[in-house]
C-alpha positions in Angstrom: -4.5 5.3 -4.3 -5.6 3.6 -7.4 -8.7 3.0 -9.6 -9.9 -0.5 -10.1 -12.4 -2.2 -12.3 -15.6 -3.5 -10.6 -14.3 -7.1 -11.2 -11.1 -6.4 -9.1 -11.1 -8.0 -5.6 -10.5 -4.5 -4.1 -13.9 -3.4 -5.5 -15.8 -6.2 -3.7 -14.9 -5.3 -0.1 -17.8 -5.1 2.3 -18.0 -3.3 5.7 -14.8 -3.4 7.7 -13.1 -6.1 5.6 -9.4 -5.7 4.8 -7.5 -6.6 1.7 -3.9 -6.5 0.6 -2.2 -7.6 -2.6 1.5 -8.6 -2.8 3.3 -8.4 -6.1 7.0 -8.9 -6.8 9.3 -8.8 -9.8 9.5 -12.6 -9.7 5.8 -13.1 -9.2 3.8 -10.4 -11.0 0.5 -12.2 -10.5 -0.6 -10.8 -7.1 -1.1 -12.8 -4.0 -4.3 -11.4 -2.4 -5.1 -11.8 1.3 -8.5 -10.7 2.4 -10.4 -11.1 5.7 -12.5 -9.5 8.4 -11.1 -6.2 9.7 -11.1 -4.9 13.2 -13.4 -1.9 12.5 -12.8 1.8 12.3 -12.0 2.5 16.0 -9.4 -0.3 16.3 -7.8 0.6 13.0 -7.6 4.3 13.9 -6.0 3.4 17.2 -3.5 1.2 15.4 -2.6 4.0 12.9 -2.2 6.5 15.7 0.0 4.1 17.7 2.2 3.6 14.6 2.5 7.4 14.2 3.6 7.8 17.8 6.2 5.0 17.4 7.6 6.7 14.3 7.8 10.0 16.3 9.7 8.3 19.1 12.1 6.7 16.6 12.8 10.1 14.9 13.4 11.8 18.2 15.8 9.0 19.3 17.7 9.2 16.0 17.9 13.0 16.4 19.5 12.5 19.9 22.0 10.0 18.5 22.9 12.3 15.6 22.2 15.9 16.7 24.0 17.5 13.7 22.2 15.4 11.0 19.6 17.2 8.9 16.5 15.5 7.6 
């Protein structure tokens, strides 16, 4: 989470729009990608799906390495 000035592209989002900014050590000036989002329900489903995928991967890793501690 961060705080941005009103002039920042993040502050101008409307409705279900999405925005992401990429910065690197080589290119400190951010590349900003912005566009229409899928809406709250589709986004929530995607996040939930990602959480389930992570859960399966953690369980699989635990079966491969039963004595490993997290």
